[in-house]
C-alpha positions in Angstrom: -1.6 -41.4 23.6 -4.3 -43.8 22.6 -5.8 -43.5 19.1 -9.4 -42.7 18.7 -11.7 -45.8 18.9 -13.1 -47.2 15.7 -12.0 -48.9 12.5 -8.9 -47.8 10.6 -11.0 -45.9 8.1 -12.8 -44.0 10.9 -9.6 -43.2 12.8 -7.9 -42.0 9.7 -10.8 -39.8 8.6 -11.1 -38.4 12.1 -7.4 -37.6 12.3 -7.3 -35.9 8.9 -10.6 -34.0 9.4 -9.4 -32.6 12.8 -5.9 -31.7 11.4 -5.7 -28.0 11.0 -1.9 -27.9 10.4 -0.4 -30.6 8.2 3.2 -31.1 7.2 3.6 -32.7 3.7 6.9 -34.2 2.7 7.7 -35.0 -0.9 10.7 -36.9 -2.2 13.1 -36.2 -5.1 11.8 -39.0 -7.2 8.3 -37.6 -7.1 9.4 -34.2 -8.5 12.2 -34.9 -11.0 13.1 -37.2 -13.8 15.6 -40.1 -13.2 18.2 -38.2 -15.3 17.8 -35.0 -13.1 15.9 -31.8 -13.7 12.5 -30.8 -12.4 9.3 -32.3 -13.9 7.0 -29.3 -14.1 3.9 -31.4 -14.6 4.6 -33.4 -11.4 5.2 -30.2 -9.4 2.0 -28.7 -10.7 0.0 -31.8 -9.9 1.3 -31.8 -6.3 0.6 -28.0 -5.9 -3.0 -28.5 -7.3 -3.7 -30.9 -4.4 -2.0 -28.8 -1.8 -3.6 -25.5 -2.9 -7.1 -27.0 -3.1 -6.7 -28.5 0.4 -5.6 -25.2 1.8 -8.0 -22.9 0.0 -10.4 -22.4 2.9 -7.5 -21.0 5.0 -8.7 -23.1 7.9 -6.1 -25.7 6.8 -2.4 -24.8 6.9 0.2 -26.7 4.8 3.9 -26.8 5.5 5.7 -28.4 2.6 9.0 -30.2 3.2 10.5 -30.7 -0.3 13.5 -32.7 -1.4 14.7 -32.2 -5.0 17.3 -29.5 -4.9 20.3 -31.7 -5.7 18.3 -33.7 -8.3 17.0 -30.5 -9.9 20.6 -29.2 -10.3 22.0 -32.3 -12.1 20.8 -31.7 -15.7 21.6 -27.9 -15.7 25.2 -28.7 -14.6 25.6 -31.5 -17.1 25.6 -34.3 -14.5 24.0 -37.6 -15.5 23.7 -38.9 -12.0 23.9 -37.8 -8.4 27.6 -37.1 -7.6 29.4 -38.9 -4.8 31.7 -36.0 -3.7 30.3 -33.4 -1.4 31.6 -30.4 -3.4 29.6 -31.3 -6.5 26.5 -32.2 -4.4 26.6 -28.8 -2.9 27.1 -27.1 -6.3 24.1 -29.1 -7.6 22.0 -28.1 -4.6 23.0 -24.4 -5.1 21.7 -24.5 -8.7 18.8 -26.7 -8.0 17.4 -24.9 -4.9 16.7 -21.8 -6.9 15.0 -23.8 -9.7 12.9 -25.7 -7.2 11.7 -22.6 -5.3 11.0 -20.7 -8.6 8.9 -23.7 -9.8 6.9 -23.8 -6.6 6.5 -20.0 -6.6 5.1 -20.0 -10.2 2.9 -23.0 -9.5 1.3 -21.7 -6.3 0.9 -18.3 -7.9 -1.8 -19.9 -10.1 -3.9 -20.0 -6.9 -2.9 -16.6 -5.7 -0.6 -18.2 -3.0 2.8 -17.1 -2.0 5.6 -19.4 -0.9 8.4 -18.7 1.6 11.6 -20.6 1.5 13.0 -22.0 4.8 16.5 -23.7 4.7 17.4 -25.5 7.9 20.3 -27.4 9.4 20.3 -29.3 12.6 22.3 -26.5 14.2 19.5 -24.1 13.4 17.1 -26.0 15.6 19.0 -27.8 18.3 20.1 -24.5 19.9 17.5 -22.7 21.9 17.7 -19.3 20.2 17.9 -20.7 16.7 14.9 -23.0 17.5 12.8 -20.1 18.6 13.7 -18.1 15.5 12.8 -21.0 13.1 9.5 -21.5 14.9 8.7 -17.7 14.8 9.5 -17.5 11.1 7.3 -20.5 10.2 4.4 -19.2 12.4 4.6 -15.8 10.7 4.5 -17.2 7.2 1.5 -19.3 8.0 -0.2 -16.4 9.7 0.3 -14.3 6.6 -1.2 -17.0 4.3 2.1 -18.1 2.7 3.1 -21.7 2.2 6.5 -22.5 3.8 8.7 -24.6 1.6 11.3 -26.3 3.8 14.5 -28.0 2.8 17.8 -28.8 4.4 20.4 -26.3 3.6 22.4 -28.6 1.3 24.5 -25.9 -0.1 26.5 -25.4 3.1 25.8 -28.6 5.0 28.6 -31.2 5.5 27.5 -34.5 7.1 24.0 -33.1 7.3 23.6 -33.4 3.5 23.0 -37.1 4.1 20.3 -36.5 6.7 17.8 -39.0 5.4 16.6 -37.3 2.3 14.4 -34.9 4.3 12.2 -37.7 5.8 13.5 -37.2 9.3 13.6 -33.4 8.8 9.9 -33.6 8.0 9.1 -35.4 11.2 11.1 -32.8 13.2 9.5 -29.9 11.3 6.1 -31.4 12.2 7.1 -31.4 15.8 8.5 -27.8 15.5 5.3 -26.3 14.1 3.1 -28.5 16.3 1.4 -30.1 13.3 -1.7 -32.3 13.7 -0.7 -34.7 10.9 2.4 -35.7 8.8 2.0 -36.9 5.3 5.0 -38.6 3.7 4.8 -38.9 -0.1 7.2 -41.0 -2.1 7.2 -43.2 -5.2 5.8 -46.2 -3.3 2.2 -46.4 -2.1 2.9 -47.4 1.4 4.9 -49.7 3.6 5.2 -53.4 2.5 6.2 -56.5 4.4 8.9 -57.1 1.7 10.1 -55.7 -1.6 7.0 -54.2 -3.2 8.1 -55.5 -6.6 8.2 -59.1 -5.3 5.2 -61.5 -5.8 3.3 -62.0 -2.6 4.4 -58.7 -0.9 1.6 -57.1 1.0 1.0 -53.5 2.0 0.8 -52.9 5.7 -2.3 -50.8 6.3 -1.6 -49.5 9.8 1.1 -49.5 12.4 0.3 -49.2 16.1 3.9 -49.5 17.4 7.4 -51.1 16.9 5.9 -54.6 17.3 4.1 -54.3 14.0 7.4 -53.7 12.2 9.4 -56.5 13.9 9.3 -58.8 10.8 9.3 -56.1 8.1 12.2 -56.0 5.6 13.0 -52.5 4.6 14.8 -51.4 1.4 17.4 -48.8 0.9 17.5 -46.1 -1.9 14.5 -45.2 -3.9 14.0 -46.7 -7.4 14.7 -43.4 -9.2 18.2 -43.2 -7.8 18.1 -39.4 -7.4 17.4 -39.2 -3.7 19.2 -40.7 -0.7 16.2 -41.8 1.3 14.4 -45.2 1.1 11.7 -46.9 3.2 14.1 -47.1 6.2 14.2 -43.3 6.5 10.5 -43.0 6.0 9.7 -45.5 8.7 12.2 -43.8 11.0 10.5 -40.5 10.4 7.1 -42.0 11.0 8.4 -43.5 14.3 9.8 -40.1 15.4 6.6 -38.2 14.6 4.2 -40.9 16.1 6.3 -40.9 19.2 5.8 -37.1 19.5 2.1 -37.5 19.2 1.7 -36.8 15.5 -0.1 -39.4 13.3 1.5 -40.2 10.0 0.2 -41.2 6.5 2.8 -42.8 4.2 1.7 -43.1 0.6 2.7 -42.2 -2.9 2.6 -38.7 -4.4 -0.1 -39.8 -6.8 -2.4 -40.5 -3.8 -1.7 -37.2 -2.1 -5.3 -36.0 -2.6 -6.6 -39.2 -0.9 -4.3 -38.7 2.0 -5.4 -35.1 2.6 -9.1 -36.0 2.2 -8.9 -38.7 4.8 -9.6 -41.5 2.4 -7.8 -44.8 3.0 -4.5 -44.9 1.3 -1.0 -46.2 2.0 0.1 -47.0 5.6 -1.3 -45.2 8.6 1.0 -44.8 11.7 -1.0 -44.3 14.9 0.3 -42.0 17.7 2.6 -43.8 20.1 3.6 -40.9 22.4 2.5 -37.6 23.7 3.0 -34.2 22.1 5.9 -32.2 23.4 6.6 -28.5 22.7 10.3 -28.5 23.5 13.3 -28.8 21.1 14.9 -31.8 22.7 13.5 -34.0 20.0 15.8 -32.2 17.6 18.8 -32.6 19.9 18.1 -36.4 20.1 17.4 -37.0 16.4 19.0 -34.2 14.3 22.3 -33.2 16.0 25.6 -34.8 15.2 27.8 -35.1 18.3 31.2 -33.4 17.9 32.8 -35.2 20.8 32.1 -37.1 24.0 32.3 -36.7 27.8 32.9 -39.8 29.9 31.0 -39.8 33.2 31.6 -41.6 36.5 28.8 -43.7 37.9 27.6 -40.9 40.2 27.2 -38.5 37.3 25.3 -41.1 35.2 22.9 -41.6 38.1 22.4 -37.9 38.6 21.9 -37.1 34.9 19.8 -40.2 34.0 18.1 -41.0 37.3 17.5 -37.5 38.8 17.5 -35.5 35.5 20.1 -33.0 36.8 22.6 -30.9 34.9 26.1 -32.3 34.3 28.7 -30.8 36.7 32.5 -30.8 36.2 33.0 -33.1 39.3 31.3 -36.0 37.5 33.3 -36.0 34.3 36.3 -38.4 34.0 37.7 -37.5 30.5 37.0 -35.7 27.3 37.0 -37.1 23.7 37.0 -35.1 20.5 37.6 -31.5 19.6 34.5 -29.3 20.0 33.5 -25.7 20.9 31.1 -24.3 23.4 27.6 -24.7 22.2 28.3 -27.9 20.2 26.3 -31.1 20.8 28.3 -33.8 22.6 27.5 -37.3 23.7 27.5 -38.2 27.4 28.8 -41.8 28.0 29.1 -44.0 31.0 32.4 -45.6 32.1 31.9 -48.5 29.7 31.5 -46.1 26.8 27.8 -46.5 26.3 25.9 -43.4 25.3 23.4 -42.3 27.9 22.5 -38.7 26.9 23.3 -35.9 24.4 23.6 -32.2 25.2 24.9 -28.8 24.3 28.2 -28.2 26.0 29.1 -24.9 27.7 32.9 -25.1 27.3 35.4 -25.8 24.6 37.0 -29.2 24.7 40.4 -27.7 25.5 39.0 -26.0 28.6 37.4 -29.0 30.2 40.4 -31.0 31.4 41.3 -28.4 34.0 37.7 -28.6 35.3 37.5 -32.4 35.8 36.6 -33.7 39.2 36.3 -30.2 40.8 33.3 -28.4 42.3 31.9 -25.3 40.6 32.5 -23.3 43.7 36.2 -24.2 43.7 36.5 -23.4 40.0 34.8 -20.0 40.5 37.3 -19.1 43.2 40.3 -20.1 41.2 39.3 -19.3 37.6 36.5 -16.7 37.9 32.7 -16.6 38.2 32.1 -17.6 34.6 33.3 -21.1 35.6 30.6 -21.5 38.3 28.2 -23.3 35.9 27.3 -26.7 34.5 29.2 -28.4 31.7 25.8 -29.3 30.2 22.6 -27.7 31.6 19.7 -30.0 32.0 17.6 -27.8 29.7 20.1 -28.6 26.9 20.2 -32.3 27.6 18.2 -35.3 26.3 18.4 -38.8 27.6 19.2 -41.6 25.1 18.1 -44.5 27.3 16.0 -44.8 30.5 
């Protein structure tokens, strides 16, 4: 979708002014001290901006907030983010309560309530869970509450390293059909090199991947309490822009400028069209639990004709997964071509390979007369 005509300032002001629903993501380093523990003044300063912006009730804010693990460090006597998963989860368990309590108290100064939403990729890649998450967020907004979204770090396994909520924010923006995504961090935009290096320049706008071809991206944030760096923020911006949602990337101290449509940070123009389905989550949020190797005919059917995957086109199974899990579909050379939610356990599939659904129904029962992956639960990874 082409951006509105005009200068960067005009386009940015237009996008922000027309945005009724905005997702704002804030990183751990913007809410906590380097040693761990919440910085109440920083939280209050952010809430001051968000509450003022949403006071007319014509503007809706969804807040995606990192900081649970970081907030739990000091109370548990930890001087740095632990490496092992069990202590990360313990820190998240303590910190999540502190984080939401702080937001609750801070928004209460403006007579606003908050509602906590904890998500994992499993909650949103499956059809029923996706609808439930959407309905809950919609109802909170309809009732004038501010949804505070975070990944469910207390029970997540590999999802706990999901990009420090940057990618989650892009996907939440897609889920709630937001008009704008604002990514706040400790850096005031995207630079063409290390921001601390002499000569590094801020990139004011990005129209597409070509604008980032020569950009060197860093890794972890300077505060060392989060897992996300500029790589994850640019990845999140790319996902959102590709789904038709413009993005402003700036520092938390410039949040008011971003929400007022004043020039700040880096502006990512839309590069794709808005979509209302959940397949973006399946493509970017799910972790495949195994793989199905397809013959050439099945690859052509799935990729070329966008059909469901039938048992006759599967050559072999890799991994140990259960019905409903996300799996990768690969061609005969092992290259990923699609991802989908499988209808059978891994141990069931070998007896189905190369056979028609009609034959399987006759021999094994009517419950086997169905696709291995339905096209509604399948997303392509390459054209």
